[in-house]
KOLMITI-769586 format. One record per residue: residue in one letter; residue number from 1; x, y, z of N, C-alpha, C, O in turn. Coordinates in Angstrom, 2 decimals. Example, Ala and Ser with C-alpha at 12.3 -4.5 7.8 and 13.67 -1.06 7.14 Angstrom:
2
   filum   guse       nc1       nc2       nc3      cac1      cac2      cac3       cc1       cc2       cc3       oc1       oc2       oc3
       A      1     13.19     -5.69      7.80     12.30     -4.50      7.80     13.20     -3.30      7.80     14.24     -3.32      8.46
       S      2     12.85     -2.25      7.08     13.67     -1.06      7.14     12.90      0.03      7.87     13.41      1.14      8.04
END
This chain:
158
   filum   guse       nc1       nc2       nc3      cac1      cac2      cac3       cc1       cc2       cc3       oc1       oc2       oc3
       Q      1     64.15     91.25    112.41     65.58     91.34    112.17     66.31     90.35    113.08     66.18     90.40    114.30
       L      2     67.07     89.47    112.46     67.74     88.38    113.17     68.75     88.89    114.19     68.86     88.33    115.28
       V      3     69.49     89.93    113.84     70.50     90.47    114.75     69.85     90.88    116.08     70.32     90.51    117.15
       K      4     68.78     91.63    115.97     68.08     92.10    117.17     67.49     90.94    117.97     67.45     90.98    119.20
       A      5     67.05     89.90    117.28     66.49     88.73    117.96     67.56     88.05    118.82     67.31     87.72    119.98
       Y      6     68.75     87.86    118.26     69.85     87.26    119.05     70.21     88.15    120.22     70.41     87.68    121.34
       Y      7     70.30     89.45    119.96     70.64     90.40    121.02     69.61     90.34    122.15     69.97     90.25    123.33
       N      8     68.34     90.40    121.80     67.28     90.38    122.82     67.25     89.06    123.58     67.02     89.04    124.79
       R      9     67.50     87.96    122.87     67.53     86.68    123.57     68.74     86.61    124.50     68.67     86.00    125.57
       G     10     69.84     87.24    124.10     71.01     87.33    124.98     70.67     88.05    126.27     71.08     87.64    127.35
       I     11     69.91     89.14    126.15     69.46     89.87    127.34     68.59     88.96    128.21     68.74     88.91    129.43
       A     12     67.67     88.24    127.57     66.77     87.34    128.31     67.58     86.27    129.05     67.33     85.99    130.22
       Y     13     68.54     85.66    128.36     69.38     84.65    129.01     70.16     85.27    130.18     70.31     84.65    131.23
       G     14     70.65     86.47    129.97     71.36     87.15    131.05     70.47     87.35    132.26     70.89     87.13    133.40
       N     15     69.23     87.77    132.02     68.28     87.97    133.12     67.94     86.67    133.84     67.59     86.68    135.01
       L     16     68.06     85.55    133.12     67.82     84.23    133.72     69.10     83.63    134.31     69.10     82.49    134.77
       N     17     70.17     84.42    134.28     71.48     84.00    134.79     72.05     82.81    134.00     72.84     82.03    134.53
       Q     18     71.65     82.68    132.76     72.22     81.69    131.85     73.29     82.40    131.01     73.11     82.67    129.82
       L     19     74.40     82.68    131.68     75.39     83.61    131.14     76.11     83.07    129.91     76.38     83.82    128.98
       E     20     76.41     81.79    129.89     77.09     81.23    128.71     76.19     81.31    127.48     76.65     81.61    126.37
       R     21     74.90     81.05    127.68     73.96     81.15    126.55     73.82     82.61    126.10     73.69     82.89    124.91
       A     22     73.85     83.53    127.06     73.79     84.96    126.72     74.99     85.32    125.85     74.85     86.01    124.83
       I     23     76.16     84.87    126.25     77.38     85.16    125.48     77.26     84.61    124.06     77.63     85.27    123.10
       Q     24     76.74     83.40    123.93     76.57     82.80    122.60     75.68     83.67    121.72     75.98     83.88    120.54
       D     25     74.59     84.19    122.30     73.68     85.01    121.49     74.27     86.38    121.18     74.11     86.89    120.07
       Y     26     74.95     86.98    122.13     75.61     88.26    121.83     76.66     88.07    120.75     76.82     88.91    119.87
       T     27     77.38     86.96    120.83     78.41     86.67    119.83     77.78     86.50    118.45     78.32     86.99    117.45
       K     28     76.66     85.82    118.38     75.97     85.63    117.10     75.50     86.99    116.55     75.62     87.25    115.35
       A     29     74.98     87.84    117.42     74.55     89.18    116.99     75.74     89.97    116.45     75.62     90.68    115.45
       I     30     76.89     89.84    117.10     78.11     90.53    116.66     78.59     89.98    115.31     79.02     90.74    114.45
       E     31     78.51     88.66    115.14     78.90     88.07    113.85     78.03     88.61    112.72     78.52     88.84    111.61
       L     32     76.76     88.80    113.00     75.84     89.32    111.98     75.99     90.82    111.77     75.73     91.33    110.67
       N     33     76.40     91.53    112.81     76.62     92.97    112.71     77.84     93.34    113.56     77.69     93.63    114.75
       P     34     79.03     93.33    112.98     80.26     93.59    113.73     80.37     95.00    114.32     81.29     95.27    115.10
       E     35     79.46     95.88    113.97     79.47     97.25    114.52     78.41     97.44    115.59     78.06     98.58    115.92
       Y     36     77.89     96.38    116.14     76.79     96.42    117.11     77.37     96.67    118.51     77.61     95.73    119.27
       A     37     77.58     97.93    118.84     78.25     98.31    120.09     77.53     97.76    121.33     78.18     97.30    122.27
       E     38     76.22     97.80    121.33     75.47     97.36    122.50     75.65     95.86    122.75     75.66     95.42    123.90
       A     39     75.79     95.09    121.68     76.03     93.65    121.84     77.40     93.41    122.46     77.55     92.56    123.34
       Y     40     78.42     94.15    122.00     79.73     94.04    122.63     79.65     94.46    124.10     80.24     93.81    124.97
       Y     41     78.92     95.54    124.36     78.81     96.05    125.73     78.17     95.01    126.65     78.69     94.73    127.74
       N     42     77.06     94.44    126.22     76.38     93.45    127.07     77.21     92.18    127.20     77.22     91.55    128.26
       R     43     77.89     91.79    126.13     78.77     90.62    126.25     79.91     90.92    127.21     80.31     90.06    127.99
       G     44     80.44     92.14    127.15     81.48     92.54    128.10     80.99     92.47    129.53     81.70     91.99    130.42
       N     45     79.77     92.95    129.76     79.19     92.87    131.11     79.05     91.42    131.55     79.30     91.09    132.71
       T     46     78.65     90.56    130.63     78.47     89.15    130.96     79.82     88.50    131.26     79.94     87.75    132.23
       Y     47     80.82     88.79    130.45     82.17     88.29    130.74     82.63     88.78    132.11     83.22     88.02    132.89
       S     48     82.36     90.04    132.40     82.75     90.59    133.70     82.06     89.84    134.84     82.69     89.52    135.85
       N     49     80.78     89.54    134.66     80.05     88.78    135.68     80.62     87.39    135.88     80.52     86.81    136.96
       L     50     81.23     86.85    134.82     81.88     85.53    134.90     83.34     85.64    135.34     84.06     84.65    135.36
       N     51     83.78     86.85    135.67     85.16     87.14    136.08     86.16     86.84    134.95     87.32     86.52    135.22
       Q     52     85.70     86.93    133.71     86.59     86.81    132.55     86.96     88.23    132.13     86.49     88.76    131.12
       L     53     87.84     88.82    132.94     88.08     90.26    132.86     88.81     90.69    131.59     88.53     91.76    131.06
       E     54     89.72     89.88    131.11     90.42     90.25    129.87     89.45     90.30    128.70     89.51     91.21    127.87
       R     55     88.57     89.31    128.63     87.56     89.30    127.56     86.63     90.50    127.71     86.27     91.14    126.72
       A     56     86.24     90.79    128.93     85.37     91.95    129.17     86.06     93.22    128.69     85.44     94.05    128.01
       S     57     87.32     93.39    129.04     88.08     94.57    128.64     88.14     94.71    127.12     87.98     95.80    126.59
       R     58     88.36     93.60    126.42     88.41     93.63    124.95     87.07     94.10    124.37     87.03     94.88    123.42
       D     59     85.98     93.60    124.96     84.67     94.01    124.45     84.41     95.49    124.73     83.88     96.19    123.87
       Y     60     84.75     95.97    125.91     84.55     97.40    126.20     85.40     98.26    125.28     84.97     99.33    124.84
       T     61     86.61     97.80    124.98     87.47     98.53    124.05     86.83     98.60    122.67     86.88     99.63    122.01
       K     62     86.23     97.50    122.24     85.57     97.49    120.93     84.38     98.45    120.93     84.14     99.14    119.94
       V     63     83.63     98.49    122.03     82.51     99.44    122.13     83.02    100.85    121.93     82.44    101.64    121.19
       I     64     84.12    101.18    122.60     84.69    102.54    122.54     85.18    102.86    121.13     85.06    104.00    120.68
       E     65     85.72    101.86    120.43     86.13    102.07    119.04     84.93    102.41    118.16     85.01    103.27    117.29
       I     66     83.82    101.72    118.41     82.62    101.92    117.59     81.89    103.21    118.00     81.45    103.98    117.15
       K     67     81.76    103.41    119.30     81.04    104.57    119.84     81.90    105.25    120.91     81.77    104.93    122.09
       P     68     82.76    106.18    120.52     83.69    106.80    121.47     83.01    107.56    122.63     83.65    107.83    123.64
       G     69     81.74    107.89    122.48     81.04    108.60    123.54     80.26    107.71    124.49     79.46    108.21    125.28
       F     70     80.47    106.41    124.43     79.73    105.43    125.24     80.30    105.45    126.67     81.22    104.69    126.98
       V     71     79.76    106.31    127.51     80.30    106.58    128.85     80.44    105.30    129.67     81.49    105.07    130.28
       E     72     79.41    104.48    129.69     79.41    103.29    130.54     80.50    102.30    130.14     80.97    101.53    130.98
       A     73     80.90    102.30    128.87     81.98    101.40    128.45     83.29    101.81    129.10     84.07    100.95    129.53
       Y     74     83.55    103.12    129.19     84.75    103.57    129.90     84.67    103.22    131.38     85.64    102.75    131.97
       Y     75     83.50    103.46    131.97     83.32    103.15    133.39     83.53    101.66    133.66     84.25    101.30    134.59
       N     76     82.91    100.82    132.86     83.04     99.38    133.10     84.45     98.87    132.80     84.93     97.95    133.47
       R     77     85.10     99.45    131.80     86.50     99.07    131.55     87.36     99.52    132.73     88.31     98.83    133.11
       G     78     87.04    100.66    133.28     87.72    101.09    134.50     87.53    100.09    135.64     88.46     99.81    136.39
       N     79     86.32     99.56    135.76     86.05     98.56    136.79     86.88     97.29    136.59     87.35     96.68    137.55
       V     80     87.05     96.89    135.33     87.89     95.73    135.03     89.30     95.99    135.55     89.88     95.16    136.24
       Y     81     89.85     97.15    135.20     91.21     97.48    135.63     91.30     97.62    137.15     92.30     97.25    137.75
       L     82     90.26     98.14    137.77     90.23     98.24    139.23     90.32     96.84    139.84     91.07     96.62    140.78
       N     83     89.55     95.91    139.29     89.57     94.53    139.80     90.90     93.84    139.55     91.24     92.89    140.25
       L     84     91.65     94.31    138.57     92.98     93.75    138.28     94.08     94.53    138.99     95.27     94.27    138.77
       N     85     93.70     95.48    139.85     94.64     96.35    140.57     95.55     97.14    139.63     96.69     97.46    139.96
       Q     86     95.02     97.45    138.45     95.74     98.30    137.49     95.21     99.72    137.67     94.42    100.22    136.87
       W     87     95.67    100.35    138.74     95.10    101.61    139.22     95.13    102.71    138.19     94.12    103.39    137.96
       E     88     96.30    102.91    137.55     96.42    104.02    136.58     95.45    103.84    135.42     94.81    104.79    134.99
       R     89     95.37    102.62    134.92     94.46    102.37    133.79     93.01    102.57    134.22     92.19    103.08    133.45
       A     90     92.69    102.17    135.44     91.33    102.39    135.96     91.04    103.88    136.00     89.99    104.33    135.54
       I     91     91.96    104.65    136.55     91.77    106.11    136.67     91.59    106.74    135.30     90.73    107.60    135.13
       Q     92     92.40    106.34    134.32     92.27    106.90    132.96     90.85    106.69    132.42     90.27    107.60    131.83
       N     93     90.32    105.52    132.64     88.98    105.23    132.14     87.91    105.98    132.91     86.97    106.50    132.31
       Y     94     88.03    106.07    134.22     87.06    106.83    135.00     87.12    108.31    134.63     86.08    108.97    134.53
       K     95     88.32    108.83    134.41     88.45    110.24    134.02     87.80    110.50    132.66     87.19    111.55    132.45
       K     96     87.92    109.55    131.75     87.27    109.71    130.44     85.76    109.67    130.60     85.05    110.45    129.96
       A     97     85.25    108.78    131.44     83.81    108.73    131.71     83.34    110.05    132.30     82.28    110.56    131.93
       I     98     84.13    110.62    133.21     83.79    111.90    133.85     83.87    113.04    132.84     83.05    113.96    132.86
       E     99     84.86    112.98    131.95     84.97    114.00    130.90     83.69    114.01    130.04     83.18    115.07    129.67
       L    100     83.20    112.82    129.73     81.99    112.71    128.91     80.73    113.03    129.70     79.75    113.51    129.12
       N    101     80.74    112.78    130.99     79.59    113.07    131.86     80.13    113.54    133.20     80.36    112.73    134.09
       P    102     80.33    114.86    133.37     80.95    115.40    134.58     80.18    115.12    135.88     80.73    115.33    136.96
       Q    103     78.95    114.66    135.79     78.19    114.36    137.00     78.03    112.86    137.23     77.12    112.43    137.94
       Y    104     78.91    112.07    136.65     78.84    110.62    136.75     79.41    110.18    138.11     80.60    109.86    138.23
       A    105     78.55    110.17    139.11     78.96    109.97    140.50     79.76    108.69    140.72     80.80    108.72    141.38
       K    106     79.29    107.58    140.16     79.96    106.29    140.40     81.42    106.32    139.93     82.27    105.67    140.53
       A    107     81.70    107.05    138.86     83.07    107.12    138.36     83.97    107.84    139.36     85.12    107.46    139.55
       Y    108     83.44    108.89    140.02     84.23    109.57    141.05     84.53    108.64    142.21     85.66    108.61    142.70
       N    109     83.53    107.88    142.64     83.72    106.96    143.76     84.81    105.94    143.44     85.72    105.72    144.25
       N    110     84.73    105.32    142.28     85.70    104.29    141.94     87.07    104.88    141.65     88.09    104.22    141.85
       C    111     87.09    106.11    141.18     88.36    106.80    140.99     89.04    106.97    142.36     90.26    106.82    142.48
       G    112     88.25    107.28    143.37     88.78    107.40    144.72     89.42    106.10    145.19     90.49    106.11    145.80
       I    113     88.77    104.99    144.91     89.31    103.68    145.28     90.65    103.44    144.57     91.61    102.97    145.17
       A    114     90.69    103.78    143.28     91.93    103.59    142.52     93.05    104.49    143.04     94.20    104.07    143.14
       Y    115     92.71    105.74    143.37     93.73    106.63    143.95     94.25    106.08    145.27     95.43    106.21    145.58
       E    116     93.37    105.47    146.05     93.83    104.82    147.28     94.81    103.70    146.96     95.79    103.51    147.67
       G    117     94.54    102.96    145.90     95.45    101.90    145.48     96.83    102.42    145.17     97.83    101.72    145.35
       L    118     96.90    103.66    144.71     98.19    104.32    144.41     98.71    105.09    145.62     99.76    105.73    145.55
       N    119     97.97    105.03    146.73     98.32    105.75    147.97     98.35    107.27    147.75     99.15    107.98    148.36
       Q    120     97.46    107.75    146.87     97.34    109.19    146.62     96.11    109.68    147.39     95.02    109.84    146.84
       K    121     96.33    109.92    148.68     95.22    110.19    149.59     94.43    111.45    149.24     93.20    111.44    149.28
       E    122     95.12    112.52    148.89     94.41    113.77    148.61     93.51    113.64    147.38     92.38    114.13    147.37
       K    123     94.02    112.98    146.36     93.20    112.78    145.17     92.04    111.84    145.46     90.95    112.02    144.92
       A    124     92.26    110.85    146.32     91.18    109.94    146.71     90.10    110.72    147.45     88.91    110.56    147.17
       I    125     90.51    111.55    148.40     89.54    112.35    149.17     88.74    113.24    148.23     87.52    113.32    148.35
       E    126     89.41    113.91    147.31     88.73    114.79    146.36     87.72    114.00    145.52     86.61    114.47    145.27
       S    127     88.12    112.82    145.08     87.20    111.99    144.28     85.98    111.60    145.09     84.86    111.66    144.60
       Y    128     86.19    111.18    146.34     85.06    110.80    147.19     84.14    112.00    147.45     82.92    111.86    147.48
       R    129     84.73    113.18    147.63     83.91    114.39    147.85     83.07    114.71    146.62     81.91    115.08    146.75
       L    130     83.66    114.58    145.45     82.90    114.83    144.21     81.79    113.79    144.05     80.69    114.12    143.60
       F    131     82.08    112.55    144.41     81.04    111.52    144.39     79.86    111.96    145.26     78.71    111.88    144.84
       L    132     80.16    112.44    146.48     79.09    112.83    147.40     78.30    114.04    146.89     77.12    114.19    147.20
       I    133     78.95    114.89    146.10     78.25    116.03    145.51     77.26    115.56    144.45     76.13    116.05    144.39
       Y    134     77.67    114.61    143.61     76.87    114.25    142.45     75.94    113.05    142.65     75.02    112.85    141.86
       V    135     76.17    112.28    143.69     75.34    111.08    143.88     73.92    111.48    144.27     73.71    112.44    145.01
       D    136     72.97    110.73    143.77     71.58    110.89    144.19     71.47    110.27    145.58     71.66    109.06    145.73
       P    137     71.16    111.07    146.60     71.15    110.54    147.98     70.09    109.47    148.22     70.12    108.78    149.24
       R    138     69.17    109.32    147.29     68.14    108.27    147.44     68.64    106.92    146.96     67.97    105.91    147.13
       T    139     69.82    106.91    146.36     70.38    105.66    145.83     71.77    105.44    146.41     72.34    106.35    147.02
       M    140     72.30    104.29    146.22     73.70    103.98    146.55     74.06    104.27    148.01     75.12    104.83    148.28
       A    141     73.18    103.91    148.93     73.39    104.20    150.35     74.71    103.62    150.86     75.43    104.29    151.60
       K    142     75.03    102.39    150.48     76.27    101.77    150.95     77.50    102.53    150.44     78.46    102.73    151.18
       Q    143     77.45    102.95    149.17     78.58    103.68    148.60     78.73    105.05    149.26     79.84    105.53    149.45
       I    144     77.61    105.67    149.61     77.66    106.97    150.28     78.34    106.83    151.63     79.22    107.61    151.98
       E    145     77.94    105.82    152.40     78.56    105.59    153.71     80.03    105.24    153.55     80.87    105.69    154.33
       F    146     80.34    104.44    152.54     81.73    104.07    152.27     82.57    105.32    151.99     83.65    105.48    152.55
       A    147     82.09    106.18    151.13     82.83    107.39    150.75     83.04    108.29    151.97     84.13    108.82    152.17
       K    148     82.00    108.47    152.77     82.14    109.30    153.99     83.18    108.72    154.93     84.02    109.44    155.48
       E    149     83.13    107.40    155.10     84.09    106.71    155.97     85.52    106.87    155.45     86.43    107.15    156.23
       R    150     85.71    106.69    154.13     87.06    106.79    153.54     87.61    108.21    153.68     88.80    108.38    153.93
       I    151     86.75    109.21    153.53     87.22    110.60    153.70     87.73    110.80    155.12     88.79    111.39    155.31
       L    152     86.99    110.32    156.12     87.40    110.45    157.53     88.73    109.72    157.77     89.64    110.26    158.39
       V    153     88.82    108.50    157.28     90.04    107.71    157.50     91.24    108.36    156.81     92.29    108.52    157.43
       L    154     91.09    108.73    155.55     92.19    109.31    154.79     92.59    110.69    155.31     93.75    111.10    155.18
       S    155     91.64    111.40    155.90     91.93    112.72    156.47     92.56    112.62    157.85     93.00    113.63    158.42
       G    156     92.60    111.42    158.38     93.17    111.22    159.72     92.20    111.60    160.82     92.61    111.76    161.98
       E    157     90.93    111.75    160.49     89.94    112.13    161.49     89.31    110.92    162.17     88.50    111.07    163.09
       K    158     89.69    109.74    161.72     89.15    108.53    162.34     90.20    107.46    162.41     89.93    106.36    162.90
END
């Protein structure tokens, strides 16, 4: 199947850090199958890696239109808005990711960052605490230390 071949080659190019070529192949896969959510998702990730955030956001939005339960698309669109300092929009997307997967630790952590951007300290602390509850302690060591530090700072304990 040609669509899958372009998609898989896009993944291969992405793994080789040939991001423009990856985008070309994801785009070809999308042209052949406009409902191919995973191709939009991977192209969105590639755009994000190239700091083409508006394009990334459009692709994540298309993923959500095709597959409304695609948790990572909400999370990654939230990351786009976080990078654009669009705090409220970031929070909306992280909350939707959490609604779909209540134990999605990374979404809580980034929600905390966005709440800090809005200077909503209590909500930020709560988000960081929920992150620490749900995160696998064997992973994300830097984020765990970051969350602990932010709780202390925001609580006035440091």
